[in-house]
N, C-alpha and C positions, 0 to 999 in steps of 0.2 A: 727389546721392550723396556720402556723407562721403569725405574724402580717406583713402586707405589708404597707410600707410607701407610701405616695401619689406620690413621684417621681418614685418609683419603679413600682407602678401600671400604671402610665402614660406611662412609657417606654415600659412595656409589651403590653399595648393596642396599642401603636404606631407600634410596630413590627408586631402585628397581623393585623392591618389595612393595613400596607404597603404590607404584603403578600397577603391579600385578594384582594386589588386593582390590584396588579401586576398579580395575578393569576399564580405566578411562585413559585415552590418549592425552598427551600434554596439549595438543591442539585439536579441538573437536572438529568434526565435520559440521558444515553449516548448510541447511536447506531452507530457502526462503520461498514459500508458496504464496503467490501474489495473484489473487483473483481480479477480474476485470468487471467493473460495474456491479459488484456485489454489495448490497446494502447492509446496514448495521443489524437488522433483524432477519436477514435472509438465510439464517442457519437455525437448526433446531436448538442448538446450545445457546443461541442468542435470543430465543423466545418464540420462534415461529412454531405454530402448531400444524403447519401444512407441509413445509419442506422437510425432506428426509436427508440428513447428513451424518450418518453414524461414524464415518471415518474422521471427519473434521471434529465432530463431537468428542471423539477419543482424545484428540489433542487437548481439549479443554479439561476432560476428566483426568488426564495423566499429567497435566501441566498447569499453567497460569493463564487466566483470562484478564486482560486489561479492559476495564469498562469505559475508560475515557481516552481512547486511542484515536489519533487523527491522521488522515491523509494530508499530503502537502498541498493539495488543491482539490477543486471540485470536479475536475475532469482529467482525462487520461495522461497526456504527454507531460504536463508540468509536474504531476505527482511522481511520474517515473524518473524525470530528470533530477528532482530533489532527492528521491530515494537513492539513486545511484551515486550522487555526489555528497549527500549530507548537507546540502545548501538550500536556503530559501530561494524562491523563484527570482527575486531581483539579482541574485548572484550569477545566474546562468541565462536568464532572459527567455526561457521557455515558459510562457505565461498561459498558453492555451493550445488547442489543436488547430493547426492550419492558420487561417486568417483571423486576426484579432477583432475584425469588424464583422462579426456574425449578426445575422438578422437584417432587416430592412434599414437602409441608410436613413430613410425619412424618420425613423424612430430613434436614432442615436443622437443624443445632444452633443456628444463630444467626439473628437477624432481619437480613437484608441491608440495606445502605444504599440508600435510594430512588434511582431512576434518572431522569435527564432524557432524554426521547425526542426532543427537538428542540434543535438548536444555537442558543445564545443569539446574538442579533444584536449584542450589545455587544462581541464579540470579532472583530477584523478577520480576514478570510480571505485566502488567497493570491490569490484572484480580485480582491478589492478592492485589495490592494497593487499588483498588476500593472496593474489598470485605472487606478489613480492614476498609474502610470508611463507611461501612454499606450498600453497594450495593449488590443486588442479581445479579448473573452473569450467562450468558449462551453463548455458542458457537454453531454455526450450519454451517457445511460445511467443507472446507479443512483446517485442522489443520496443518498437515505435519511436526510437530516438535517432535512428540513422538507418542506412541500408545494410550495415554490417556490424553487429555487436562484437565481432572478433577484434575490431580495432580499439575496443574499450576494455580489454583484459580478459575476454572469454576465449578459452581454447577451443571449445566445441559449441556449435550452434545448431539447434534443431528448430527450424521454422521461424526464426527471428529475423525480421526485416522492418522496414518503415511502416508497414501496414498497420492500421488501427483496428482492423477486423479481418477475419478470414474470408477468402473467396467462397469456401464451403466448409461446413463442419463435418462433411462426409467425404471419405476417399472416393475418387481422386481429389486431392486438396488444392491442386493447382498452385502450390507453393514451391518456388524454386529452391528454397532452403530446407525442404522437408520431403523425404521419400514417402510415396503413397503406401498405404497398407492395403489389405483386401478391399474390394469394392464394398462400400457401405460402412466401413469401419468409421468410428466416431473420433473426432480430433483429440479430445482429452486423453483417450486411451492410447492413441499413437504417440503423443508427446510423452506420456508417462513411460511407455515401453522403451522409447529411445533413451530416456534418462536412466531407466533401470539397467539397460544394456551398458550404458556409459559408466555407471557406478560400478558395475561388476568388473569391467575392464580396468577401471582406475584402482580398484582394490589390489590388483596384482602388482601395482607399482608402489604400494605402501605409502601413499601420500594422503594427507587430509584433503577433502574435496569441498568445494563450494558449489552448490546447485541453486540457480535462480530459475524458478518455474513460474513465469508470468503467464498464466492461462489466458487464452483468448476468451474463454468462458467467463462470465455469461453475457458478454457483449453481443449486441445484435449482429447478424441476423439470428433470430431465435429458431434454430434448426435442431430439434430434439429427436432423440431416439424414440421410435414409435412404441416400443415395448414399455419404456419407462413412462411415457406420456399416458398410456392407457391406464396405468396403475393409479393415476391421480384423477382420472375422469369422473365427473359427478361429485367430487369432494371439494370442500372449501375449508379455510381456516378463519381465524379471527380477523386477520388483516390480509391474507394472501389466498389466491384462488386460481392463478394462471397455471394450468396443467403443463403446458409446454415449457414454461420458464422453470417450473419445479423439476421437470425432467432434465433440463440443462444443468441445474444445480446438482442434482443427484449424479449425473454423469461426471461432473467435476469431482464430486466427493469420491466416486469410485476410483478416479485417477489418483487422488490423494491416498486412497487405500493401497493402490499398487506400490507407491513409494514406501509407505509405512510397513507393509508386509515384507518388502525387500530388506528394510533395515532389520526387521526381526530375523529373517532368514539368514542374513549375513552376520548376525549378532553385533550390530552396529548402533542399536538404539541408544545405549548409554553413552556412546561416543559422539552423539549427533545432536546438535541444537537445531530444532525445527520451529519455524515461525510461519504462521498463516495470517494474512491480512488482505486488504483490497485497496484499489487505487482511488475510489470515490464511491459515492452513493449509488443507489439503483436507478436504472432508467425509469423515469416516471410513467412511461407508457405500459410497463409490464410488471412493475413491483413498486413497493413503497417501504419506507423505513419507520413507519408508525410504531410507537408514539412520537418519534422524532419528526420535526418539521422539515419538509423539502426533500429533494432527491438530487440526482446527478446534475451538476451545473449550478447548484445553489450553495451559498455559504452559510445557510442554516445547518443545524446539526445533521439532518438527514443527508446532506450532500458531502460532508467531510468526516463525520465520526464513523469509525470502521470496526469490524471485528478484529481482534488482535489476540492471538493465541500463541503461547510459547511453551514448548516441551523440551526438557532436558533432564531425563531421569537421573536421580541422584543429586542433582544440582538445584532443581526447582520443585517445590512442594506440589504434589498432585492436588487437583481440584481447588487450587488457591485462586483468589480473586483480588484485584488491586484497582483502586479508583484514582491512582496518580495519573494526571494528564500527561500523555506522551505524544510525540510527533514522529512521522516517518523519517525526518532528517536524523533521528537518533540512531537509526540502524547501522549506518556506516561506522560511527565511532564505537558502537557496541560490538560489532563484528571484529573490528580491529583489536579491541581490548581482549575479547575471549581468544583471539588468535595469537595474542602476545606480541602484537606489533603496534606501530604508531599510526594514528589517523593523520590525514593531511592537516597542515597547520591551520588552514582556513576551514572551519567547521561551524555550523550553526546548531548541530545536535549535541547530545550528551550521551555518555556511556550508560546504558540501562542495566548493565550486569549487576550492580549493587542491589537493584530491586529484585532480581532473580534470587538473591541470597536472603532476602527478607529485610534488607537495609532500606534507608530512605534516600531521596535526593533533595538537594536544596530547592526551594520554591523558585519558579521562573515563569515568565510569560511565554506564550506561543503565538506565532504570527502567520498571517496569510496576506498575499498581495496579488490582486487580479485587475490589471488596468485595461481590461478588454470587455467585449460583449459576448454573451451566449444567447442565441435565439431561444424562444420558448417552445415547449411542446406539451401535449396533454391538456386535460380540461382544467386542472387546478395547479397553477404554478406555485402556490404557497408563498408568494412574495407580493410586495406592493406594486409590482411592475406588470403592466398588461402584456407587454410583448417579449419580455426576456426572462430567462431563468435567473440571470444576474446582469446588472450593469456594472461598470468599473467600481471596485470597492477595495477596502482594506479591512482586516479583522485582527483583533487581539483577544486572547483569553488569558486571564490571570486569576488563579484560584477558581472560585465558582462563577466569576463574572466574565461576560463576553460582550465586546463592543464591535459593531459593524459600522463603518463609515462609507457612504456612497459619494463618489467623486462628482457626479453630475450636479448635485445641488447641495452637498455638504450634510445631508440628512444623517442622523445618528440613531442607532438602535442599541439598547442596552438590556441584557438579559441576565438573570441569576439562574444558572443552569442547575443548581442543586434544587431550588424550589420550583423551577419552571423549565424542565428539560424539553418541553414541546415549544418553547419560545413563543408563547402566546401573549405575554405581557411585556411591552416595551417600557422600561423604567427610566428612559433617558431624561425625561422631565422631572420625575419624582426624585431620582438619585443624581442630582446635578453635580455634586462633588465627586462621586464615583465616576460619572461620565467624563468629567474633565481630566481626572487622573489617568484614566485609560486612554483617552484621546491624546493627551500629552505623551504618554508612553508609546503609542502607535506612531505619532509624528516623529518622535526621537529615533525610533527604530528605522523608519523610512529614511531619515537623514543619514543614519549610520550605514545603511546598506545601499544607499544611493538608489532607492526604489523610484522609478519614474512614475509620475502621476499625470494623467491626461488633463490638459487644461484648454486646449484649442477647441473652439466652438466648431461644430460640424455645419457647414453651409447648406447641406442637403436636408438638415433636420426640419420637420414640419410639425409645429405645435398645434395639434388638433385632437 
């Protein structure tokens, strides 16, 4: 045994005593709970007086709520690609789900930019970064970026493949990556059970773990538990009234409860950073994000602003709220920082952990780029376009100001989100200087990221 000097011995004892007193590991476990199509106000803690979400509300009560948190896109796959890589959409080329020319060709003025439907393996993911830092890694639910998430740093996979929605929310699930439960079992419960079993087994190996739980819920098909649905029947709230959708949300909340209860049982809560958020706004046919404008597929606030709850007992002040604008590209560098490792050199996000401590971050703009079309649905699209939820566009938010540029005709919309969170008043003409400043910023960012902008006229377009 090498000889230990008294100073060295005292230092070692001090480190051990601090760790014992704090009860916290040097590397925290990390759990990312990622809902699908859950809107900004689809939780009780986010203002709904109809939906019941006591377990998710517990995260808000015991942690921090970010009131200006954004998804990376207004629909599923691009948000997930940016989440995994920490990169804006032009860096990875996943701009939409499937074909970028959605909707009728006769209504599209431009030929959209072609879309990648699978995340390239050349870009490091948060799972690979954390695995390299000694973490065990698991995913359960909607992967949507390839046929096999284990090729992207996940050791265990429960139900994750390229599907954007499940074949069935009830067992048998007909999912080749997920074993069936008892007949009639509901999917969120099965996914949570598989993860709980995995966490138990992982604890025996004494490694920190990273769990990515991208629920299929509450994406269509709306297949709710009958018992939960019945409890909402005949009731309505200020903005919400769909009993089956409410039951879908509550079933997801119960699955979150399974995870939180396990952390308590294993005495891991203080050692675990838990984040809950969603990939885009709500499906306009079943819910809404009022008072925010728009829904899934739109780049108004209702399509991209999301619930964002962070709990880390002893590190984050309970029941705290923060209005700093953040973006889901921030999660990879944040996880790398709390794990004590380096994020990939190419990153568009920033480390959010100073905010957890009560510090601030330097002011910065946030960006979105969508050179594609999404067909419309519902009675009120909440946009100036008759046939689409969105046409090709770019977006920048800086401070309280947000600019949207539409590539078909160069139209600009400018909103002050502090004074007008519902985006009712387009100030592009009245605030010409502010409009040009943000437009120049957006154009400079597109140049820096080599963001492709569609310019080719569509020969099938019919102007009528």
